N, C-alpha and C positions, 0 to 999 in steps of 0.2 A: 912191570916192565915190559913184559911180554905185549899187553893189549897196547901199549906206548908206542912201541918198536911196531907191532901193524896197524895201528893210527899214523905210525910215521909212513910207513911204506904206502900204506891206502893214498895218502895226501901226493907225496910222490909218483905214484902211479896216476892218478888222475890230473896232477900236474904236466907230468910228460904227454896224457892223451891231449888235455884244452893245446901244446904245443904246439904238436904235430897235425891237431884240427885248424889252428892258427896258421901254422906253415902252407896248409893245404890251400887253405882260404884265401889264402895272401897267392898263392901260385893261379887259384880260377880267376882271382881280381887280373891279373895281372895278363893272363890268356885272353882272356875277356874282351878287357882293350888294345891287345895288339890286334885282333880279328877284328874288331871295329873301325880301327884304323887303320885296317888294311880295303875294310869293306867300304868305310864310309870316306871314299877321296875325296878332294877338295875340287871343282868345275875348274878344268883345263880351257876347253873352246865349244864354242856353241856351233853344231852342223845343222847347215842348210841344203833339205834335200828333198826329194819328192819321188817318188818308184816312177820307171818309166812306159810301164804298162800295169795295168787294171786288171784284174780275169775279167769276161764277160759274163753280163748276167743274163740265166737263158730263163728265168723262169720268173713269174711274178710275187712268187710265192717270199719268196727269199726277202722282200721289201715290205712283205705285210706286218712288219713293227715299225714302221714310220708310225704307226698310230696309238704305238702304245705312248705310256706319258716320260717326258722325258729322265734320264737316270744321269745324275751328276754324283761326283765325289765329298766325301766329308771333309775332305778340307780345304774345298771350295767356303766353307760357311767364314772360314779365316781368312778371304782375301785370295788374291792370284799370282802369278808369276809374270815377273816385268820380262817385257820384249824383251825377244833374243834371247830369253834362258827359258830350259826344262823343269818341269817339278820332278823330285828325285825320291823313293822314299827310303829314309833311313834308317839302318837298323840299329836296333836299342840294346843294347843290355840286358832286357827281358824274352828277348826272340833269341837269341842264343842259348838262354839259359833254358828255354822248351826243349832245346835240341837232346841228344842224349851225350852226346860229347860236344864240346865247342868244335872241332876238326871237323863233325861231322853238321853241321848244320849245313842247312841248304841240299845236302847230299841224298839220294834219292838210295833205298835199296829194295832190289826189284829179286822176288824167288820163283816165280812160277813162268815167268813171260820172261823170253830171251829177247832184248831189244839191240838192236843195229846201233853199232856204234859210232858216234862221232866225234869229238872233241869233251873234255872234262867242264864241270857245270861251273866252274870257278871263270873259266877262259871265256865260256858262255857269257855269264854276267859282267866281267870285265868288260867285253870287249863288242856288244851291242850296243848301237846306238838309239840314244830317243829324239824323237823330233819336237814331240808334241806339248805345245804349251801349255795345255791342261788339265792330260787326262796322266796321272804318275803309275808305272806299273807297279803293281803289289800294295795299290789304299785301297781303301775302303769306299764304296759303291751305297748313295742312297737313292729312293726310298730301297726301302729291305718288303720282300713278299709276307704275307702272313699267314698261319697257317687256315684254311676256310676262307680269308679273307682274299683283299687283292693280291694280284701278281704281277711281278715287273721281271722283266726277260731283257739282257743284253743280246748285242750282234757281234761275234768277232768272225774275222775274215785274217787268217794265213796264207801268203800266198811267194812263191819265186818269183820273181822278175827275169823276165826272160831273157832280157838284153843284157843285165848287169851282174844278174845273177845271185842277187841279194833275198833274205826271206825277211818279207814283208809280217808285220801286225797294226791290222786295223781296228779300233773300234766301233762301234756307230755306224753311222754313213759318213760322218764327216772329221772322225779323229785318226788319223794317220799316226800310231802312233813312235813304231819305228823299224828297225832291223837289223840282222844278225848277216854282219859281212862275208861275202862272199867264198873268202880264206880259210875260215872258221871250217868249213865239210869237205868232207872227203865223201861218205858214204851217201849226202844227200847232197851232192854237188850237182846232178843232174833233175831227180826226182826221187819222191817220198813212193815207198814203196807198201807202205801201210800206215795206217791213220787209226788212230786212237780218242774216243771221246768219254767220257765219266767221272768219276771222284777217283780218289786216291786219299788212305792215312795211314799216317805210321802207327805199325802194331810190334809194341815192345814185348809183350807178352809178361811182362810184372808179376812176380809170385804164380806163374801158370796161368794166368786169366788172362784173356781177351779185353782189348782197349773198348773202355766208356766212349770213346768218342766218334760223334756221331757223323755222317756222310749227308750228305747234300740237306733236307732240310728235316733228317733225323727218321723218316719215316718210309715204311719199305716202297714199290714201284706200284704194289696193287693197291693202294690205295688213290694213285689218280690225280688228275689237276686239284690243285689249290690247296694239295696236302705233300706229295710228292714231286721231288728236284725233275727237272726234265732238261734235254736237248731236244731242239726245234729244227725243222728247214735244213738237216747235216744235206750240205753240199759239198762236192772238192771240186779242185783247180784240174782241167784234165790236161792232156799236151799239147793241146791248142789253145791253152790258157782261157777256156769256157767252163762256167760254175753248172755242174748237173749232179744230177744222182750218183751216189754212190752204189756201187753192185755188191754180192755178197757181201750181204752185214749180217756180222754174228755178234752174237755176245758172251760174255767171259765173266764168271767171280769165283773169287776165292772160298768164303763162304756163304752159302748164299742166305744161310740162320742170321747169318751179322749183316750182311747187304747185298742188297741183290739188283738186280737189273734187267728188264724190258721192254723189249723195241716194236715198234710197229710204222704203218706209214698213213697217210689218208691224203684226201686231197684239198684241206686247211692247212696240214703242219710239214706234209713231206714224211720225208723216215724222219722219225722221233725217237728218244728214251725215255723213260722212268726211272731213275735209276736213287739209292739211296738206301738209307738203315740209320739203325740205333744201336750199333755195334753189340756190348756184350749185353744180355738179356736173359730171359730162363731158357731160352733155345740156342744161342750163342754163350755156353759159361766162358 
């Protein structure tokens, strides 16, 4: 009798656990669906606009990537967008589930570096205008660099239109992707006081261990070209709307045994940095 009662209690407890887990999973699915619906809005209108001013290039070094092979995006293999439309990468369920929580998706957690305040990241995502018919923000590019083999890089330019006050982003020489309208910003309404280049990963330190997420190529900067990731021809846009070499370039890393960075300067690459690392390893527990 006691055995039968114990077994009944175990079955009842298991049923309650399954019911609880089932409700939790259902709540998560509902939350994910609501968040996806909010992120993946239907198209409302197409905006046709071009920046009034482009930065003046003051050195030929920045143009050296013209001789590199053409870079495209993977979705081009399946077609292109119709005329007068822009490509927008849709957020998928798998993207949300990779975050620590649905509400944390797309948000950054800064520990050591105090960042200037601008606006909420969701507002930036929802209010930026894309205008390129060929390039989708956040979409994969190809071809990819091979460790010890062929290397490919892209050119990115971000600048403030001195006439309209919008912040524009350009991919390569030909693709002006879009802009963040001037009304979004308070701190950046005039200019930026600090610019950063580099990599970033999320380290939740599950079970007290550093994440094994790789940064860059997953190799340390001392391995150099063909093996480590890099930024080259680093320039800034000054108050006269001219591109020029930055001053007082420094480096920072939270844990150099997990990820590291090295900077330099030469005639071919101008200012450059190598960066990255494997994440958790014997020196980075």
